[in-house]
C-alpha positions in Angstrom: -32.5 54.5 -18.8 -31.7 50.9 -20.2 -28.1 52.1 -20.7 -28.0 53.2 -17.0 -29.3 49.9 -15.6 -26.8 48.0 -17.7 -23.9 50.3 -16.9 -24.9 49.6 -13.1 -25.3 45.8 -13.6 -21.8 45.6 -15.4 -20.3 47.8 -12.6 -21.7 45.4 -9.9 -20.5 42.3 -11.7 -16.9 43.9 -12.2 -16.9 44.8 -8.3 -18.0 41.2 -7.2 -15.3 39.4 -9.5 -12.5 41.9 -8.4 -13.7 41.5 -4.7 -13.8 37.7 -4.9 -10.0 38.0 -6.7 -9.0 40.0 -3.7 -10.2 37.5 -1.2 -8.9 34.6 -3.0 -5.4 36.8 -3.1 -5.5 37.4 0.8 -6.1 33.8 1.4 -3.4 32.5 -0.8 -1.0 35.0 0.9 -2.1 33.5 4.4 -1.3 30.1 3.4 2.1 31.1 1.6 3.3 32.7 4.9 2.0 29.5 6.8 3.8 27.2 4.8 7.0 29.5 4.9 6.7 29.2 8.7 6.1 25.5 8.8 9.1 24.9 6.2 9.7 22.1 3.9 7.7 18.8 4.5 9.6 15.6 4.2 7.5 12.8 2.4 10.4 9.8 3.4 8.2 8.6 6.1 5.2 8.6 4.1 6.9 6.8 1.4 8.5 4.2 3.4 5.0 3.6 4.7 3.5 3.1 1.4 6.2 1.1 0.2 7.6 -1.4 2.6 11.1 -2.7 1.6 10.8 -5.7 3.8 7.9 -6.9 1.9 8.1 -8.9 -1.3 6.6 -6.7 -4.0 5.1 -8.0 -7.1 6.1 -4.9 -9.0 9.5 -4.8 -9.6 11.8 -2.3 -11.7 12.7 -3.1 -15.4 15.6 -5.3 -15.9 15.5 -7.2 -12.6 
């Protein structure tokens, strides 16, 4: 009887883990399809917003 209960618990855990993996895989597939439809994202506007070339920066590249 103990082996039967242990086997049922192991089977339930296995089904739970595999079900979770399937859900994560489906969610990743949806996100990948959405990213493919949107296309590549250009970060140049974000870079210019973070580092304004017109302002005097205290951080300078080496050799300058």
